[in-house]
C-alpha positions as CSV (number, residue, x, y, z in Angstrom):
1,M,70.1,67.5,104.8
2,I,72.5,70.4,105.1
3,K,71.3,73.7,103.8
4,I,73.5,76.5,101.7
5,P,72.6,79.8,102.3
6,F,72.9,82.8,100.4
7,L,75.5,83.8,102.9
8,D,77.0,82.7,105.6
9,I,79.6,85.2,107.6
10,K,80.3,82.8,110.7
11,E,82.0,81.1,108.7
12,Q,84.9,84.0,107.9
13,Y,84.7,85.0,111.7
14,Q,85.8,81.6,112.6
15,S,89.0,81.8,110.4
16,I,90.1,85.0,111.8
17,K,89.0,85.2,115.6
18,E,91.8,85.1,117.8
19,E,93.6,87.9,115.3
20,V,90.3,89.8,116.1
21,L,89.8,89.5,119.5
22,I,93.1,90.2,120.2
23,K,92.6,93.4,118.8
24,I,89.2,94.4,119.9
25,E,91.0,93.9,123.7
26,E,93.3,96.3,123.0
27,V,90.8,98.3,121.6
28,C,88.9,98.4,124.8
29,E,91.5,98.2,126.5
30,S,93.2,101.3,125.2
31,A,89.3,102.9,125.6
32,A,89.8,104.3,121.6
33,F,86.1,103.4,121.0
34,S,84.8,106.6,118.9
35,N,87.1,107.4,115.5
36,G,91.1,107.5,117.3
37,P,94.3,105.4,116.2
38,Y,92.3,102.1,115.2
39,V,90.0,104.4,112.8
40,H,93.4,106.2,111.0
41,S,95.6,103.5,110.5
42,F,92.2,101.8,108.5
43,E,91.9,105.3,106.8
44,E,95.6,105.5,105.9
45,N,95.0,101.8,104.7
46,Y,92.6,101.4,102.8
47,A,93.5,105.3,100.8
48,K,96.7,102.8,99.7
49,Y,94.3,100.4,98.7
50,C,92.3,102.3,96.6
51,G,95.2,104.1,95.1
52,V,93.8,107.9,95.9
53,K,95.1,110.3,98.7
54,Y,92.3,110.2,100.8
55,A,90.2,108.1,103.2
56,I,87.0,108.9,105.2
57,A,85.8,106.7,108.0
58,L,82.8,107.1,108.9
59,N,79.1,105.3,110.5
60,S,77.5,104.1,107.8
61,G,77.9,103.7,103.7
62,T,74.4,105.7,103.8
63,S,76.1,109.0,105.6
64,A,79.2,108.7,103.0
65,L,76.3,108.6,100.4
66,H,74.3,112.0,102.1
67,L,77.7,113.6,103.2
68,S,79.3,113.3,99.9
69,M,76.3,115.6,98.1
70,I,76.5,118.6,101.3
71,A,80.5,118.2,100.6
72,L,79.5,118.9,96.5
73,G,77.4,121.7,97.6
74,I,74.3,119.7,96.1
75,S,71.0,121.3,97.8
76,E,68.1,122.1,97.3
77,G,66.1,122.7,94.1
78,D,69.1,120.6,92.1
79,E,69.1,117.4,90.7
80,V,71.9,114.6,90.9
81,I,71.0,111.3,88.3
82,I,71.3,108.3,89.4
83,P,69.9,104.8,88.1
84,A,66.7,103.3,89.7
85,N,68.8,99.6,89.5
86,T,70.0,100.2,93.0
87,F,69.4,100.2,96.5
88,I,67.9,102.4,98.3
89,A,70.6,104.9,99.8
90,T,71.7,105.7,96.8
91,A,68.7,107.3,96.3
92,W,68.6,108.8,99.9
93,A,72.0,110.7,99.2
94,P,70.0,113.7,96.9
95,S,67.0,113.1,98.9
96,Y,68.6,114.3,102.2
97,V,69.6,117.3,100.9
98,G,66.2,118.7,99.1
99,A,67.7,117.9,96.2
100,K,66.1,115.3,93.7
101,P,67.4,112.1,92.6
102,I,66.1,111.4,88.8
103,F,66.3,107.8,88.3
104,V,67.0,106.8,84.5
105,D,66.8,102.7,83.2
106,C,70.1,100.3,82.7
107,K,71.6,98.6,79.9
108,P,69.4,95.3,79.6
109,M,73.0,92.5,79.9
110,T,75.3,94.6,82.1
111,W,72.2,95.8,84.7
112,Q,74.2,98.5,85.1
113,I,73.5,102.9,84.6
114,D,72.6,103.4,80.9
115,P,74.9,106.7,79.8
116,I,72.8,107.6,76.7
117,A,69.6,107.6,79.3
118,I,71.8,110.1,81.7
119,E,72.9,112.2,78.9
120,K,68.9,111.9,77.5
121,N,67.6,113.3,81.4
122,I,70.5,116.2,82.1
123,T,68.6,119.9,82.2
124,E,69.9,122.9,83.7
125,R,69.6,121.7,87.3
126,T,71.5,118.9,87.2
127,K,74.7,119.1,89.4
128,A,75.8,115.4,89.8
129,I,76.0,112.0,88.4
130,I,75.6,108.9,90.9
131,G,77.5,105.8,88.8
132,V,76.7,102.1,91.0
133,H,79.2,99.9,90.9
134,L,76.3,97.1,91.2
135,Y,76.7,93.5,92.3
136,G,80.5,94.4,92.9
137,Q,80.3,94.9,89.0
138,P,81.9,98.3,87.9
139,F,79.8,100.7,85.4
140,D,81.3,102.2,82.3
141,V,83.3,104.5,84.2
142,D,84.7,106.2,80.9
143,L,81.1,106.8,78.9
144,V,80.1,108.4,82.4
145,R,82.9,110.4,83.3
146,K,83.0,111.4,79.7
147,I,79.1,113.2,79.8
148,A,79.5,114.5,83.2
149,D,83.1,116.7,81.6
150,K,80.7,117.6,79.2
151,Y,78.2,119.1,81.0
152,N,80.7,119.7,84.0
153,L,78.8,117.6,86.3
154,F,80.2,116.5,89.5
155,L,80.6,111.9,89.5
156,V,80.1,109.9,92.6
157,E,81.0,106.1,92.5
158,D,78.6,104.2,94.6
159,A,81.4,101.6,95.0
160,A,79.3,99.9,98.7
161,Q,79.5,96.8,97.0
162,A,82.4,97.3,94.9
163,H,85.9,97.1,97.9
164,G,88.5,95.7,95.2
165,A,86.7,95.5,92.4
166,K,88.8,97.2,89.5
167,Y,87.8,99.1,86.2
168,N,90.4,98.2,83.3
169,N,92.7,97.5,86.1
170,K,92.6,100.2,88.5
171,A,90.6,100.7,91.4
172,V,86.8,101.4,91.7
173,G,86.7,104.4,94.7
174,S,89.8,106.5,92.1
175,F,87.8,107.8,89.2
176,G,85.1,110.3,90.7
177,D,85.2,113.4,92.5
178,L,83.8,111.3,95.5
179,A,83.5,107.6,96.4
180,C,81.3,106.0,99.1
181,F,81.4,103.0,100.0
182,S,79.8,100.6,102.9
183,F,81.3,98.3,104.9
184,Y,77.9,96.4,106.8
185,P,78.9,93.2,107.6
186,G,77.8,90.8,104.8
187,K,79.8,92.9,102.3
188,N,83.2,92.0,100.5
189,L,84.7,94.0,103.3
190,G,82.8,94.1,106.9
191,T,83.3,95.5,109.6
192,Y,81.2,93.6,112.9
193,G,78.6,96.7,113.5
194,E,78.2,99.3,110.6
195,G,80.8,101.2,109.1
196,G,81.2,103.3,105.3
197,C,84.0,105.3,104.3
198,I,84.8,108.4,101.4
199,T,87.4,108.4,99.3
200,T,88.9,111.2,97.9
201,N,91.6,112.7,96.1
202,N,90.6,116.6,97.0
203,E,91.6,118.1,99.6
204,K,89.0,120.4,100.2
205,Y,86.5,117.3,100.2
206,D,88.6,115.8,103.0
207,C,88.8,118.5,105.1
208,H,84.5,119.6,104.6
209,I,84.1,115.8,105.3
210,R,86.2,115.3,108.6
211,S,84.9,118.5,109.8
212,L,80.7,117.3,109.2
213,L,80.9,114.4,110.2
214,N,82.3,115.6,113.7
215,H,79.9,117.7,114.7
216,G,80.4,120.1,112.1
217,S,84.3,121.0,114.4
218,H,88.2,120.6,113.3
219,K,88.7,121.9,117.3
220,K,86.4,120.6,120.2
221,Y,83.0,122.8,120.9
222,Y,83.7,124.8,117.4
223,H,81.3,124.4,115.8
224,E,82.3,126.2,111.9
225,E,78.8,124.8,110.6
226,I,75.5,122.4,111.1
227,G,77.5,119.2,111.8
228,Y,76.5,115.5,112.3
229,N,77.6,112.9,114.4
230,M,78.5,110.2,112.2
231,R,81.9,109.2,113.2
232,M,83.0,105.1,113.2
233,G,83.9,103.4,116.2
234,G,87.2,102.7,117.1
235,I,86.2,98.5,117.1
236,E,85.0,99.0,113.5
237,G,87.7,100.6,112.6
238,A,90.6,97.6,113.8
239,V,88.6,95.3,112.7
240,L,87.7,96.4,109.1
241,D,92.5,96.9,109.4
242,I,92.4,93.3,110.1
243,K,90.3,92.2,107.6
244,L,91.7,94.7,104.9
245,K,94.6,92.3,104.8
246,Y,92.8,89.2,103.6
247,L,90.7,91.2,100.8
248,D,92.4,90.5,97.6
249,N,92.4,86.8,98.9
250,W,88.7,86.6,99.7
251,N,87.4,88.1,96.6
252,D,90.1,85.6,94.6
253,K,87.8,83.4,95.9
254,R,84.6,84.8,95.0
255,K,85.8,85.3,91.1
256,K,86.3,81.5,91.3
257,I,82.9,80.5,92.6
258,A,81.6,82.7,90.6
259,K,84.0,81.6,86.7
260,I,82.4,77.9,88.1
261,Y,78.6,79.1,88.4
262,Q,79.4,81.0,84.3
263,N,80.9,77.8,83.2
264,G,78.7,75.3,84.8
265,I,74.9,76.8,84.4
266,K,73.6,75.7,80.8
267,N,70.1,76.3,81.2
268,S,68.4,78.4,78.4
269,K,65.7,79.4,81.4
270,I,68.8,81.3,83.2
271,Q,70.4,84.4,82.4
272,L,73.4,85.6,83.5
273,Q,74.7,89.4,84.1
274,K,77.1,89.9,81.1
275,Q,80.9,91.1,82.4
276,P,82.2,93.6,80.0
277,E,85.7,93.5,79.5
278,F,86.5,96.6,81.1
279,S,85.5,95.4,84.3
280,D,87.2,93.1,87.2
281,S,84.3,92.0,89.8
282,V,84.3,91.2,92.8
283,Y,81.6,89.6,92.5
284,H,79.2,90.9,96.3
285,L,76.5,89.4,94.5
286,F,76.3,86.5,91.5
287,V,72.7,87.4,90.5
288,I,70.7,85.4,87.5
289,T,67.7,86.1,86.0
290,S,64.5,83.9,85.6
291,K,60.9,84.6,83.9
292,D,59.7,82.5,86.9
293,R,61.3,83.3,89.8
294,A,58.8,82.7,92.5
295,K,58.9,78.4,91.0
296,L,62.3,78.8,91.0
297,I,62.7,79.8,94.7
298,K,60.3,77.0,95.6
299,Y,62.3,75.0,93.5
300,L,65.9,75.7,95.4
301,T,64.2,76.1,98.6
302,N,62.7,72.5,98.8
303,N,66.5,71.1,97.7
304,D,68.0,73.1,100.9
305,I,69.4,76.2,98.8
306,I,68.3,79.7,99.9
307,P,68.7,82.1,97.4
308,G,68.5,85.7,98.2
309,I,66.5,88.7,95.6
310,H,68.3,92.2,95.2
311,Y,65.8,94.3,94.3
312,P,62.5,93.1,94.0
313,I,60.8,97.0,94.1
314,P,62.9,99.5,92.1
315,C,63.5,102.6,93.8
316,H,61.1,105.1,91.3
317,L,58.8,103.2,92.6
318,Q,58.6,102.6,96.0
319,K,56.2,104.4,98.3
320,A,59.1,107.1,99.3
321,F,59.0,108.1,96.0
322,Q,55.2,108.2,94.8
323,T,55.4,112.4,94.8
324,H,57.8,111.8,91.7
325,G,54.8,110.9,89.9
326,H,56.8,106.9,88.0
327,L,54.7,104.8,87.2
328,K,54.7,101.6,86.2
329,G,56.7,100.8,82.7
330,D,58.7,104.1,83.2
331,F,61.8,102.2,83.4
332,P,61.4,98.6,81.4
333,I,64.7,97.3,82.0
334,T,65.1,97.7,85.7
335,E,61.2,96.7,86.6
336,D,61.7,93.3,84.4
337,L,65.5,92.9,86.7
338,S,63.4,93.4,89.5
339,N,60.5,91.0,88.8
340,C,63.2,88.1,87.5
341,C,66.5,88.7,89.7
342,L,67.8,86.2,91.9
343,S,71.2,85.9,93.8
344,L,72.8,82.6,94.2
345,P,75.0,81.1,96.9
346,M,77.8,83.6,97.3
347,Y,80.4,83.8,100.4
348,P,84.5,82.6,100.1
349,E,83.8,80.2,102.1
350,L,81.3,78.9,100.1
351,Q,82.8,74.9,99.4
352,N,83.2,73.3,96.0
353,S,80.4,70.6,97.1
354,K,77.7,73.3,97.9
355,I,78.8,75.4,94.2
356,K,78.2,72.4,92.2
357,K,74.7,71.0,94.0
358,V,73.5,75.0,93.5
359,I,74.5,74.2,89.4
360,K,73.2,70.9,89.5
361,M,69.4,71.8,90.7
362,L,70.0,74.8,88.3
363,N,70.5,73.3,85.5
364,Q,67.9,70.4,86.5
365,Y,65.0,72.8,86.6
């Protein structure tokens, strides 16, 4: 039997293989391997795509989050509020600069950061909020922005999973003081290797971050501050520039697949993520929940369907953050999700016959 994988990026590569290989050869012939014209071209095009003035390409989404903290002046003793229900890289950002990530629970239906929980956890040390557009679905930007403005806090968008997603018909990546994207290969817009980006409308942040990622330097051998080596490679930039042209089409295919799942899954043992009216998700992941996840995984696997899990251990219960003193039960909605969530196969090239099989198996479970 042919297995239905959770993700297949090889098929997408085949569809653009010739274009990609020609461009990679061009990069190699010009020896523009680090930063350079291919990266700059992508930055310009991605800024236009997101509707912002600046897009700063670098080596990963994790680095983007890290440098966003430095650019905002967040440092030791500060606090940054983040959702407990997110990938660990969100929590690394304040940790890298000596600040403390303050975890808060998510809302029960959308699984996004809870604005009420945010406001309850603001202290005199709070400097910023990182909202996560989880699974490709925007969080409630207006409510979170209102809180940030009320307490004079920075707002950072973690848009690592949300390339092309929209909040009230406006592209994510354009709402926060800074927004951070990942171009890990499996993302909706993924490169061949590693990559990330920060978007902003603030010229000061753009200038500072470009220095930080290049050894604290704007001019070769002149270092104005302690910097990092976080440049994007030329091949990664060239690949992203090609794939950006196809992103909307690929996202539309994801949305169609998601709609088929939403209309087709009719099993009371399975719950779906609620999609608010303000949200135009790009479905980086299609996540369901089931109280007997282990049995469901075994059942699907036995039927040649390979699901994924995002994320089995919440940030606040990770060993890396054990010194924060959190216990099981501190964030019940997040913890329930970690025990029950399951990611279905989702990628633009997923064939209708395979989608229908996934739905059939779920409804028969």
